[in-house]
PDB file of N, CA, C, O and CB in Angstrom:
ATOM      1  N   MET A   1      11.915  -7.274   3.784  1.00  0.00           N
ATOM      2  CA  MET A   1      12.282  -6.279   2.880  1.00  0.00           C
ATOM      3  C   MET A   1      12.917  -5.747   2.854  1.00  0.00           C
ATOM      4  O   MET A   1      12.400  -4.744   3.346  1.00  0.00           O
ATOM      5  CB  MET A   1      11.884  -5.672   2.636  1.00  0.00           C
ATOM      6  N   SER A   2      14.389  -5.372   2.510  1.00  0.00           N
ATOM      7  CA  SER A   2      15.227  -4.265   3.141  1.00  0.00           C
ATOM      8  C   SER A   2      15.192  -3.426   2.344  1.00  0.00           C
ATOM      9  O   SER A   2      15.635  -3.764   1.247  1.00  0.00           O
ATOM     10  CB  SER A   2      16.544  -4.466   3.497  1.00  0.00           C
ATOM     11  N   THR A   3      14.667  -1.950   2.473  1.00  0.00           N
ATOM     12  CA  THR A   3      14.704  -1.005   1.501  1.00  0.00           C
ATOM     13  C   THR A   3      16.744  -0.498   0.833  1.00  0.00           C
ATOM     14  O   THR A   3      17.000   0.421   0.054  1.00  0.00           O
ATOM     15  CB  THR A   3      13.703   0.399   2.424  1.00  0.00           C
ATOM     16  N   ILE A   4      17.764  -1.440   1.471  1.00  0.00           N
ATOM     17  CA  ILE A   4      19.064  -1.488   1.147  1.00  0.00           C
ATOM     18  C   ILE A   4      19.020  -2.382   0.043  1.00  0.00           C
ATOM     19  O   ILE A   4      20.033  -2.205  -0.634  1.00  0.00           O
ATOM     20  CB  ILE A   4      19.963  -1.877   2.238  1.00  0.00           C
ATOM     21  N   SER A   5      18.052  -3.548  -0.588  1.00  0.00           N
ATOM     22  CA  SER A   5      18.825  -4.900  -1.195  1.00  0.00           C
ATOM     23  C   SER A   5      18.330  -4.682  -2.288  1.00  0.00           C
ATOM     24  O   SER A   5      17.463  -3.838  -2.064  1.00  0.00           O
ATOM     25  CB  SER A   5      18.592  -6.454  -0.658  1.00  0.00           C
ATOM     26  N   LEU A   6      18.335  -4.966  -3.588  1.00  0.00           N
ATOM     27  CA  LEU A   6      18.223  -5.224  -4.446  1.00  0.00           C
ATOM     28  C   LEU A   6      16.659  -5.953  -4.856  1.00  0.00           C
ATOM     29  O   LEU A   6      16.121  -5.744  -5.943  1.00  0.00           O
ATOM     30  CB  LEU A   6      19.307  -5.731  -4.525  1.00  0.00           C
ATOM     31  N   PHE A   7      16.346  -6.412  -4.294  1.00  0.00           N
ATOM     32  CA  PHE A   7      15.397  -7.002  -4.408  1.00  0.00           C
ATOM     33  C   PHE A   7      13.852  -5.852  -4.237  1.00  0.00           C
ATOM     34  O   PHE A   7      12.728  -5.660  -4.700  1.00  0.00           O
ATOM     35  CB  PHE A   7      15.675  -8.155  -3.398  1.00  0.00           C
ATOM     36  N   TYR A   8      14.774  -5.383  -3.285  1.00  0.00           N
ATOM     37  CA  TYR A   8      13.585  -3.588  -2.810  1.00  0.00           C
ATOM     38  C   TYR A   8      12.984  -3.097  -4.155  1.00  0.00           C
ATOM     39  O   TYR A   8      11.825  -2.747  -4.380  1.00  0.00           O
ATOM     40  CB  TYR A   8      14.777  -1.736  -2.101  1.00  0.00           C
ATOM     41  N   LEU A   9      14.533  -3.182  -5.376  1.00  0.00           N
ATOM     42  CA  LEU A   9      14.618  -1.680  -5.875  1.00  0.00           C
ATOM     43  C   LEU A   9      13.692  -2.310  -7.263  1.00  0.00           C
ATOM     44  O   LEU A   9      12.827  -1.711  -7.902  1.00  0.00           O
ATOM     45  CB  LEU A   9      16.565  -0.824  -6.188  1.00  0.00           C
ATOM     46  N   LEU A  10      14.217  -3.746  -7.469  1.00  0.00           N
ATOM     47  CA  LEU A  10      13.392  -4.529  -7.982  1.00  0.00           C
ATOM     48  C   LEU A  10      12.023  -4.305  -7.981  1.00  0.00           C
ATOM     49  O   LEU A  10      11.605  -3.926  -9.075  1.00  0.00           O
ATOM     50  CB  LEU A  10      13.596  -5.504  -7.541  1.00  0.00           C
ATOM     51  N   PHE A  11      11.288  -4.404  -7.210  1.00  0.00           N
ATOM     52  CA  PHE A  11       9.957  -4.274  -6.327  1.00  0.00           C
ATOM     53  C   PHE A  11      10.020  -2.630  -6.140  1.00  0.00           C
ATOM     54  O   PHE A  11       9.550  -2.580  -5.003  1.00  0.00           O
ATOM     55  CB  PHE A  11       9.999  -5.267  -4.646  1.00  0.00           C
ATOM     56  N   LEU A  12      10.252  -1.424  -6.447  1.00  0.00           N
ATOM     57  CA  LEU A  12      10.040  -0.139  -6.653  1.00  0.00           C
ATOM     58  C   LEU A  12      10.063  -0.045  -7.899  1.00  0.00           C
ATOM     59  O   LEU A  12       9.119   0.659  -8.261  1.00  0.00           O
ATOM     60  CB  LEU A  12      10.828   0.696  -6.068  1.00  0.00           C
ATOM     61  N   GLY A  13      10.794  -0.475  -8.910  1.00  0.00           N
ATOM     62  CA  GLY A  13      10.449  -0.273 -10.367  1.00  0.00           C
ATOM     63  C   GLY A  13       9.340  -1.131 -11.274  1.00  0.00           C
ATOM     64  O   GLY A  13       9.214  -0.799 -12.453  1.00  0.00           O
ATOM     65  N   ILE A  14       8.387  -2.428 -10.652  1.00  0.00           N
ATOM     66  CA  ILE A  14       7.749  -2.502 -10.498  1.00  0.00           C
ATOM     67  C   ILE A  14       6.622  -1.733 -10.724  1.00  0.00           C
ATOM     68  O   ILE A  14       5.998  -1.479 -11.755  1.00  0.00           O
ATOM     69  CB  ILE A  14       8.054  -2.774  -9.955  1.00  0.00           C
ATOM     70  N   VAL A  15       6.403  -1.242  -8.971  1.00  0.00           N
ATOM     71  CA  VAL A  15       5.677  -0.470  -8.626  1.00  0.00           C
ATOM     72  C   VAL A  15       5.611   0.708  -8.988  1.00  0.00           C
ATOM     73  O   VAL A  15       4.830   1.524  -8.499  1.00  0.00           O
ATOM     74  CB  VAL A  15       5.700  -0.502  -7.766  1.00  0.00           C
ATOM     75  N   ALA A  16       6.363   0.923  -9.823  1.00  0.00           N
ATOM     76  CA  ALA A  16       6.773   2.589 -10.751  1.00  0.00           C
ATOM     77  C   ALA A  16       5.469   2.608 -11.578  1.00  0.00           C
ATOM     78  O   ALA A  16       4.476   3.317 -11.741  1.00  0.00           O
ATOM     79  CB  ALA A  16       8.504   2.621 -12.101  1.00  0.00           C
ATOM     80  N   VAL A  17       6.229   0.967 -12.196  1.00  0.00           N
ATOM     81  CA  VAL A  17       5.560   1.058 -13.644  1.00  0.00           C
ATOM     82  C   VAL A  17       4.629   0.608 -13.891  1.00  0.00           C
ATOM     83  O   VAL A  17       4.258   0.804 -15.049  1.00  0.00           O
ATOM     84  CB  VAL A  17       6.076   0.664 -14.559  1.00  0.00           C
ATOM     85  N   GLY A  18       3.884  -0.083 -13.153  1.00  0.00           N
ATOM     86  CA  GLY A  18       2.686  -0.512 -12.869  1.00  0.00           C
ATOM     87  C   GLY A  18       1.511   0.587 -12.827  1.00  0.00           C
ATOM     88  O   GLY A  18       0.471   0.735 -13.468  1.00  0.00           O
ATOM     89  N   TYR A  19       2.418   1.599 -11.327  1.00  0.00           N
ATOM     90  CA  TYR A  19       1.257   2.948 -11.025  1.00  0.00           C
ATOM     91  C   TYR A  19       1.013   4.300 -12.673  1.00  0.00           C
ATOM     92  O   TYR A  19       0.136   5.078 -13.048  1.00  0.00           O
ATOM     93  CB  TYR A  19       2.262   4.141  -9.239  1.00  0.00           C
ATOM     94  N   TYR A  20       2.428   3.852 -13.164  1.00  0.00           N
ATOM     95  CA  TYR A  20       2.159   5.459 -14.769  1.00  0.00           C
ATOM     96  C   TYR A  20       0.968   4.326 -15.740  1.00  0.00           C
ATOM     97  O   TYR A  20      -0.166   4.620 -16.118  1.00  0.00           O
ATOM     98  CB  TYR A  20       4.619   6.021 -16.448  1.00  0.00           C
ATOM     99  N   ASN A  21       1.606   3.201 -15.910  1.00  0.00           N
ATOM    100  CA  ASN A  21       0.388   2.796 -16.699  1.00  0.00           C
ATOM    101  C   ASN A  21      -1.539   1.703 -16.534  1.00  0.00           C
ATOM    102  O   ASN A  21      -2.278   0.982 -17.203  1.00  0.00           O
ATOM    103  CB  ASN A  21       1.279   2.153 -17.557  1.00  0.00           C
ATOM    104  N   LEU A  22      -1.418   2.381 -15.063  1.00  0.00           N
ATOM    105  CA  LEU A  22      -2.622   2.074 -14.852  1.00  0.00           C
ATOM    106  C   LEU A  22      -3.616   3.102 -14.882  1.00  0.00           C
ATOM    107  O   LEU A  22      -3.458   3.818 -13.894  1.00  0.00           O
ATOM    108  CB  LEU A  22      -2.647   1.488 -13.818  1.00  0.00           C
ATOM    109  N   PRO A  23      -4.445   3.430 -15.494  1.00  0.00           N
ATOM    110  CA  PRO A  23      -5.519   4.504 -15.333  1.00  0.00           C
ATOM    111  C   PRO A  23      -5.951   5.234 -13.486  1.00  0.00           C
ATOM    112  O   PRO A  23      -6.145   4.807 -12.348  1.00  0.00           O
ATOM    113  CB  PRO A  23      -6.983   3.602 -16.054  1.00  0.00           C
ATOM    114  N   ASN A  24      -5.915   6.359 -14.127  1.00  0.00           N
ATOM    115  CA  ASN A  24      -5.632   7.099 -12.690  1.00  0.00           C
ATOM    116  C   ASN A  24      -6.700   6.672 -11.346  1.00  0.00           C
ATOM    117  O   ASN A  24      -6.218   6.451 -10.235  1.00  0.00           O
ATOM    118  CB  ASN A  24      -5.831   8.865 -12.991  1.00  0.00           C
ATOM    119  N   LYS A  25      -8.055   6.598 -11.580  1.00  0.00           N
ATOM    120  CA  LYS A  25      -8.790   5.661 -10.723  1.00  0.00           C
ATOM    121  C   LYS A  25      -8.257   5.160 -10.060  1.00  0.00           C
ATOM    122  O   LYS A  25      -8.315   5.475  -8.871  1.00  0.00           O
ATOM    123  CB  LYS A  25      -9.385   4.850 -11.100  1.00  0.00           C
ATOM    124  N   PHE A  26      -7.214   3.793 -10.641  1.00  0.00           N
ATOM    125  CA  PHE A  26      -7.025   2.642 -10.126  1.00  0.00           C
ATOM    126  C   PHE A  26      -5.556   2.896  -9.561  1.00  0.00           C
ATOM    127  O   PHE A  26      -5.208   2.277  -8.555  1.00  0.00           O
ATOM    128  CB  PHE A  26      -7.258   1.472 -11.153  1.00  0.00           C
ATOM    129  N   ARG A  27      -4.828   3.641 -10.078  1.00  0.00           N
ATOM    130  CA  ARG A  27      -3.653   3.473  -8.948  1.00  0.00           C
ATOM    131  C   ARG A  27      -3.691   3.986  -7.730  1.00  0.00           C
ATOM    132  O   ARG A  27      -2.545   4.105  -7.298  1.00  0.00           O
ATOM    133  CB  ARG A  27      -2.508   3.957  -9.313  1.00  0.00           C
ATOM    134  N   PRO A  28      -4.783   4.470  -6.723  1.00  0.00           N
ATOM    135  CA  PRO A  28      -5.043   4.711  -5.322  1.00  0.00           C
ATOM    136  C   PRO A  28      -4.541   2.764  -4.993  1.00  0.00           C
ATOM    137  O   PRO A  28      -3.463   2.337  -4.581  1.00  0.00           O
ATOM    138  CB  PRO A  28      -7.098   5.441  -4.929  1.00  0.00           C
ATOM    139  N   PHE A  29      -5.391   2.237  -5.251  1.00  0.00           N
ATOM    140  CA  PHE A  29      -5.571   0.550  -5.045  1.00  0.00           C
ATOM    141  C   PHE A  29      -4.240  -0.077  -4.921  1.00  0.00           C
ATOM    142  O   PHE A  29      -3.817  -0.581  -3.881  1.00  0.00           O
ATOM    143  CB  PHE A  29      -6.347  -0.243  -6.370  1.00  0.00           C
ATOM    144  N   TRP A  30      -3.307   0.013  -6.566  1.00  0.00           N
ATOM    145  CA  TRP A  30      -2.630   0.028  -6.478  1.00  0.00           C
ATOM    146  C   TRP A  30      -1.357  -0.276  -5.297  1.00  0.00           C
ATOM    147  O   TRP A  30      -0.795  -1.211  -4.725  1.00  0.00           O
ATOM    148  CB  TRP A  30      -2.959   0.600  -6.935  1.00  0.00           C
ATOM    149  N   LEU A  31      -1.353   1.497  -5.405  1.00  0.00           N
ATOM    150  CA  LEU A  31      -0.174   1.446  -3.938  1.00  0.00           C
ATOM    151  C   LEU A  31      -0.183   1.185  -2.912  1.00  0.00           C
ATOM    152  O   LEU A  31       0.699   0.772  -2.159  1.00  0.00           O
ATOM    153  CB  LEU A  31       0.309   2.271  -3.480  1.00  0.00           C
ATOM    154  N   LEU A  32      -1.614   1.494  -2.728  1.00  0.00           N
ATOM    155  CA  LEU A  32      -2.215   0.317  -1.143  1.00  0.00           C
ATOM    156  C   LEU A  32      -1.720  -1.370  -1.208  1.00  0.00           C
ATOM    157  O   LEU A  32      -1.233  -2.150  -0.389  1.00  0.00           O
ATOM    158  CB  LEU A  32      -4.429   0.125  -1.137  1.00  0.00           C
ATOM    159  N   ALA A  33      -2.074  -1.443  -2.448  1.00  0.00           N
ATOM    160  CA  ALA A  33      -1.295  -3.142  -2.132  1.00  0.00           C
ATOM    161  C   ALA A  33      -0.043  -3.419  -1.919  1.00  0.00           C
ATOM    162  O   ALA A  33       0.589  -3.956  -1.010  1.00  0.00           O
ATOM    163  CB  ALA A  33      -1.370  -4.093  -3.182  1.00  0.00           C
ATOM    164  N   SER A  34       0.303  -2.745  -3.371  1.00  0.00           N
ATOM    165  CA  SER A  34       1.903  -2.714  -3.001  1.00  0.00           C
ATOM    166  C   SER A  34       2.465  -2.616  -1.980  1.00  0.00           C
ATOM    167  O   SER A  34       3.250  -3.493  -1.621  1.00  0.00           O
ATOM    168  CB  SER A  34       2.511  -1.919  -3.422  1.00  0.00           C
ATOM    169  N   SER A  35       2.116  -1.096  -0.950  1.00  0.00           N
ATOM    170  CA  SER A  35       2.445  -1.247   0.757  1.00  0.00           C
ATOM    171  C   SER A  35       2.313  -2.874   1.554  1.00  0.00           C
ATOM    172  O   SER A  35       2.918  -3.711   2.224  1.00  0.00           O
ATOM    173  CB  SER A  35       1.155  -0.169   1.620  1.00  0.00           C
ATOM    174  N   TYR A  36       0.837  -2.493   0.782  1.00  0.00           N
ATOM    175  CA  TYR A  36       0.252  -4.354   1.783  1.00  0.00           C
ATOM    176  C   TYR A  36       1.982  -5.262   1.636  1.00  0.00           C
ATOM    177  O   TYR A  36       2.909  -5.243   2.445  1.00  0.00           O
ATOM    178  CB  TYR A  36      -1.703  -5.878   0.246  1.00  0.00           C
ATOM    179  N   LEU A  37       1.872  -6.070   0.124  1.00  0.00           N
ATOM    180  CA  LEU A  37       3.062  -6.090  -0.250  1.00  0.00           C
ATOM    181  C   LEU A  37       3.742  -6.097   0.413  1.00  0.00           C
ATOM    182  O   LEU A  37       3.807  -7.054   1.185  1.00  0.00           O
ATOM    183  CB  LEU A  37       3.380  -5.490  -0.825  1.00  0.00           C
ATOM    184  N   PHE A  38       4.706  -4.961   0.504  1.00  0.00           N
ATOM    185  CA  PHE A  38       6.181  -4.600   1.695  1.00  0.00           C
ATOM    186  C   PHE A  38       5.871  -4.693   2.810  1.00  0.00           C
ATOM    187  O   PHE A  38       6.898  -5.067   3.376  1.00  0.00           O
ATOM    188  CB  PHE A  38       6.888  -3.172   1.784  1.00  0.00           C
ATOM    189  N   TYR A  39       4.816  -4.558   3.791  1.00  0.00           N
ATOM    190  CA  TYR A  39       5.089  -5.029   4.915  1.00  0.00           C
ATOM    191  C   TYR A  39       4.715  -6.087   5.062  1.00  0.00           C
ATOM    192  O   TYR A  39       5.249  -6.527   6.080  1.00  0.00           O
ATOM    193  CB  TYR A  39       4.794  -4.456   5.744  1.00  0.00           C
ATOM    194  N   PHE A  40       3.645  -7.280   4.327  1.00  0.00           N
ATOM    195  CA  PHE A  40       3.676  -8.561   4.291  1.00  0.00           C
ATOM    196  C   PHE A  40       5.165  -9.317   3.915  1.00  0.00           C
ATOM    197  O   PHE A  40       4.992 -10.524   4.087  1.00  0.00           O
ATOM    198  CB  PHE A  40       2.624  -8.855   3.377  1.00  0.00           C
ATOM    199  N   THR A  41       6.381  -9.083   3.524  1.00  0.00           N
ATOM    200  CA  THR A  41       7.574  -9.589   3.127  1.00  0.00           C
ATOM    201  C   THR A  41       7.878  -9.065   4.295  1.00  0.00           C
ATOM    202  O   THR A  41       8.677  -9.937   4.636  1.00  0.00           O
ATOM    203  CB  THR A  41       8.310  -9.278   1.815  1.00  0.00           C
ATOM    204  N   TRP A  42       7.870  -8.453   5.022  1.00  0.00           N
ATOM    205  CA  TRP A  42       9.238  -7.824   6.100  1.00  0.00           C
ATOM    206  C   TRP A  42       8.237  -8.394   7.395  1.00  0.00           C
ATOM    207  O   TRP A  42       8.978  -8.323   8.375  1.00  0.00           O
ATOM    208  CB  TRP A  42       9.722  -5.497   6.099  1.00  0.00           C
ATOM    209  N   GLN A  43       6.853  -8.944   7.865  1.00  0.00           N
ATOM    210  CA  GLN A  43       6.478  -8.991   8.537  1.00  0.00           C
ATOM    211  C   GLN A  43       5.516  -8.913   8.885  1.00  0.00           C
ATOM    212  O   GLN A  43       4.943  -7.938   9.371  1.00  0.00           O
ATOM    213  CB  GLN A  43       6.825  -8.758   8.774  1.00  0.00           C
ATOM    214  N   PRO A  44       4.860 -10.788   8.540  1.00  0.00           N
ATOM    215  CA  PRO A  44       3.466 -10.958   8.012  1.00  0.00           C
ATOM    216  C   PRO A  44       2.347 -10.376   9.419  1.00  0.00           C
ATOM    217  O   PRO A  44       1.352  -9.877   8.893  1.00  0.00           O
ATOM    218  CB  PRO A  44       3.240 -12.857   7.535  1.00  0.00           C
ATOM    219  N   ALA A  45       2.286 -10.336  10.356  1.00  0.00           N
ATOM    220  CA  ALA A  45       1.421 -10.260  11.470  1.00  0.00           C
ATOM    221  C   ALA A  45       1.501  -7.924  11.655  1.00  0.00           C
ATOM    222  O   ALA A  45       0.868  -7.158  12.382  1.00  0.00           O
ATOM    223  CB  ALA A  45       2.396 -11.626  13.185  1.00  0.00           C
ATOM    224  N   PHE A  46       2.725  -7.643  10.447  1.00  0.00           N
ATOM    225  CA  PHE A  46       2.157  -6.062  10.601  1.00  0.00           C
ATOM    226  C   PHE A  46       1.012  -6.357   9.624  1.00  0.00           C
ATOM    227  O   PHE A  46       0.055  -5.586   9.549  1.00  0.00           O
ATOM    228  CB  PHE A  46       3.327  -4.578  10.063  1.00  0.00           C
ATOM    229  N   LEU A  47       1.113  -7.639   8.759  1.00  0.00           N
ATOM    230  CA  LEU A  47      -0.317  -6.372   7.049  1.00  0.00           C
ATOM    231  C   LEU A  47      -1.935  -6.475   8.654  1.00  0.00           C
ATOM    232  O   LEU A  47      -2.687  -5.556   8.979  1.00  0.00           O
ATOM    233  CB  LEU A  47      -1.338  -8.545   3.930  1.00  0.00           C
ATOM    234  N   LEU A  48      -1.880  -8.093   9.303  1.00  0.00           N
ATOM    235  CA  LEU A  48      -3.501  -7.131  10.105  1.00  0.00           C
ATOM    236  C   LEU A  48      -3.205  -6.218  10.385  1.00  0.00           C
ATOM    237  O   LEU A  48      -4.012  -5.364  10.018  1.00  0.00           O
ATOM    238  CB  LEU A  48      -4.312  -7.482  11.436  1.00  0.00           C
ATOM    239  N   ILE A  49      -2.089  -5.703  11.096  1.00  0.00           N
ATOM    240  CA  ILE A  49      -2.182  -4.434  11.712  1.00  0.00           C
ATOM    241  C   ILE A  49      -2.502  -3.799  11.035  1.00  0.00           C
ATOM    242  O   ILE A  49      -3.449  -3.148  11.478  1.00  0.00           O
ATOM    243  CB  ILE A  49      -1.333  -3.904  12.226  1.00  0.00           C
ATOM    244  N   LEU A  50      -2.158  -3.469   9.749  1.00  0.00           N
ATOM    245  CA  LEU A  50      -2.054  -1.650   8.578  1.00  0.00           C
ATOM    246  C   LEU A  50      -3.097  -1.909   7.668  1.00  0.00           C
ATOM    247  O   LEU A  50      -3.446  -1.023   6.887  1.00  0.00           O
ATOM    248  CB  LEU A  50      -0.288  -1.245   7.315  1.00  0.00           C
ATOM    249  N   ILE A  51      -3.871  -3.495   7.675  1.00  0.00           N
ATOM    250  CA  ILE A  51      -5.661  -3.632   7.091  1.00  0.00           C
ATOM    251  C   ILE A  51      -6.618  -3.170   8.485  1.00  0.00           C
ATOM    252  O   ILE A  51      -7.722  -2.658   8.303  1.00  0.00           O
ATOM    253  CB  ILE A  51      -6.207  -5.738   6.564  1.00  0.00           C
ATOM    254  N   PHE A  52      -6.297  -3.310   9.319  1.00  0.00           N
ATOM    255  CA  PHE A  52      -7.039  -2.025  10.295  1.00  0.00           C
ATOM    256  C   PHE A  52      -7.187  -1.648  11.014  1.00  0.00           C
ATOM    257  O   PHE A  52      -8.108  -1.773  11.821  1.00  0.00           O
ATOM    258  CB  PHE A  52      -7.705  -1.726  10.513  1.00  0.00           C
ATOM    259  N   GLU A  53      -5.243  -0.264  10.978  1.00  0.00           N
ATOM    260  CA  GLU A  53      -5.374   0.469  10.288  1.00  0.00           C
ATOM    261  C   GLU A  53      -6.147   1.516   9.480  1.00  0.00           C
ATOM    262  O   GLU A  53      -6.623   2.575   9.891  1.00  0.00           O
ATOM    263  CB  GLU A  53      -5.106   0.070  10.083  1.00  0.00           C
ATOM    264  N   THR A  54      -6.176   0.933   8.085  1.00  0.00           N
ATOM    265  CA  THR A  54      -6.492   1.432   6.699  1.00  0.00           C
ATOM    266  C   THR A  54      -8.235   1.212   7.167  1.00  0.00           C
ATOM    267  O   THR A  54      -8.916   2.075   6.614  1.00  0.00           O
ATOM    268  CB  THR A  54      -5.686   0.341   5.110  1.00  0.00           C
ATOM    269  N   VAL A  55      -8.746   0.627   7.707  1.00  0.00           N
ATOM    270  CA  VAL A  55     -10.834   0.545   7.914  1.00  0.00           C
ATOM    271  C   VAL A  55     -11.225   1.624   9.000  1.00  0.00           C
ATOM    272  O   VAL A  55     -12.251   2.254   9.256  1.00  0.00           O
ATOM    273  CB  VAL A  55     -11.627  -1.358   8.776  1.00  0.00           C
ATOM    274  N   VAL A  56     -10.205   1.568   9.421  1.00  0.00           N
ATOM    275  CA  VAL A  56     -10.812   3.003  11.214  1.00  0.00           C
ATOM    276  C   VAL A  56      -9.971   3.719  10.165  1.00  0.00           C
ATOM    277  O   VAL A  56     -10.771   3.714   9.230  1.00  0.00           O
ATOM    278  CB  VAL A  56      -9.986   2.924  13.756  1.00  0.00           C
ATOM    279  N   ALA A  57      -8.660   4.456   9.614  1.00  0.00           N
ATOM    280  CA  ALA A  57      -8.822   4.955   9.366  1.00  0.00           C
ATOM    281  C   ALA A  57      -9.832   5.810   7.859  1.00  0.00           C
ATOM    282  O   ALA A  57      -9.906   6.970   7.454  1.00  0.00           O
ATOM    283  CB  ALA A  57      -8.054   4.773   9.826  1.00  0.00           C
ATOM    284  N   PHE A  58     -10.666   4.046   7.279  1.00  0.00           N
ATOM    285  CA  PHE A  58     -11.452   4.949   6.170  1.00  0.00           C
ATOM    286  C   PHE A  58     -12.335   5.343   6.834  1.00  0.00           C
ATOM    287  O   PHE A  58     -12.325   6.561   7.012  1.00  0.00           O
ATOM    288  CB  PHE A  58     -12.026   4.373   4.897  1.00  0.00           C
ATOM    289  N   GLY A  59     -13.124   4.793   7.292  1.00  0.00           N
ATOM    290  CA  GLY A  59     -13.759   4.558   8.667  1.00  0.00           C
ATOM    291  C   GLY A  59     -14.806   6.162   9.063  1.00  0.00           C
ATOM    292  O   GLY A  59     -15.954   6.585   8.931  1.00  0.00           O
ATOM    293  N   LEU A  60     -12.825   6.785   9.861  1.00  0.00           N
ATOM    294  CA  LEU A  60     -12.854   8.012  10.375  1.00  0.00           C
ATOM    295  C   LEU A  60     -12.984   9.130   9.620  1.00  0.00           C
ATOM    296  O   LEU A  60     -13.110  10.215  10.189  1.00  0.00           O
ATOM    297  CB  LEU A  60     -11.925   8.156  11.001  1.00  0.00           C
ATOM    298  N   GLY A  61     -12.974   9.053   8.402  1.00  0.00           N
ATOM    299  CA  GLY A  61     -12.586  10.150   7.004  1.00  0.00           C
ATOM    300  C   GLY A  61     -14.218   9.768   6.470  1.00  0.00           C
ATOM    301  O   GLY A  61     -14.406  10.728   5.723  1.00  0.00           O
ATOM    302  N   LYS A  62     -14.982   9.276   6.434  1.00  0.00           N
ATOM    303  CA  LYS A  62     -15.750   9.077   5.789  1.00  0.00           C
ATOM    304  C   LYS A  62     -16.970  10.197   7.028  1.00  0.00           C
ATOM    305  O   LYS A  62     -17.687  11.142   6.700  1.00  0.00           O
ATOM    306  CB  LYS A  62     -15.803   7.345   5.395  1.00  0.00           C
ATOM    307  N   VAL A  63     -16.769   9.573   8.433  1.00  0.00           N
ATOM    308  CA  VAL A  63     -17.843  10.111   9.270  1.00  0.00           C
ATOM    309  C   VAL A  63     -16.919  11.739   9.166  1.00  0.00           C
ATOM    310  O   VAL A  63     -17.672  12.694   8.975  1.00  0.00           O
ATOM    311  CB  VAL A  63     -18.126   9.151  11.110  1.00  0.00           C
ATOM    312  N   VAL A  64     -15.925  11.967   9.239  1.00  0.00           N
ATOM    313  CA  VAL A  64     -15.900  13.776   9.337  1.00  0.00           C
ATOM    314  C   VAL A  64     -16.286  13.735   8.041  1.00  0.00           C
ATOM    315  O   VAL A  64     -16.579  14.814   7.526  1.00  0.00           O
ATOM    316  CB  VAL A  64     -14.313  14.830   9.686  1.00  0.00           C
ATOM    317  N   ASN A  65     -16.328  13.160   7.660  1.00  0.00           N
ATOM    318  CA  ASN A  65     -17.002  13.846   5.979  1.00  0.00           C
ATOM    319  C   ASN A  65     -17.663  14.325   5.995  1.00  0.00           C
ATOM    320  O   ASN A  65     -17.638  15.555   5.964  1.00  0.00           O
ATOM    321  CB  ASN A  65     -17.504  13.323   4.940  1.00  0.00           C
ATOM    322  N   SER A  66     -19.099  13.300   6.080  1.00  0.00           N
ATOM    323  CA  SER A  66     -20.390  13.869   6.512  1.00  0.00           C
ATOM    324  C   SER A  66     -20.238  15.065   7.852  1.00  0.00           C
ATOM    325  O   SER A  66     -21.253  14.888   8.526  1.00  0.00           O
ATOM    326  CB  SER A  66     -21.349  12.499   6.982  1.00  0.00           C
ATOM    327  N   LEU A  67     -19.944  15.458   8.078  1.00  0.00           N
ATOM    328  CA  LEU A  67     -20.160  16.689   9.555  1.00  0.00           C
ATOM    329  C   LEU A  67     -20.266  17.221   8.435  1.00  0.00           C
ATOM    330  O   LEU A  67     -20.490  18.428   8.343  1.00  0.00           O
ATOM    331  CB  LEU A  67     -18.963  17.334  10.991  1.00  0.00           C
TER     332      LEU A  67
END
């Protein structure tokens, strides 16, 4: 998906409306899922890399937080 397409503008509108209609505790998950969907539409292989990076960063964040 190109950021200069009408489809992206529609996608952005849906993400923004969903974000502001969700309770605060679900907003980060909504943005994460939306980001995954965006990258998946661009190149499906990148989704696997992004999920791997998310898991590693989350795990390392937990380790650093426990020090």
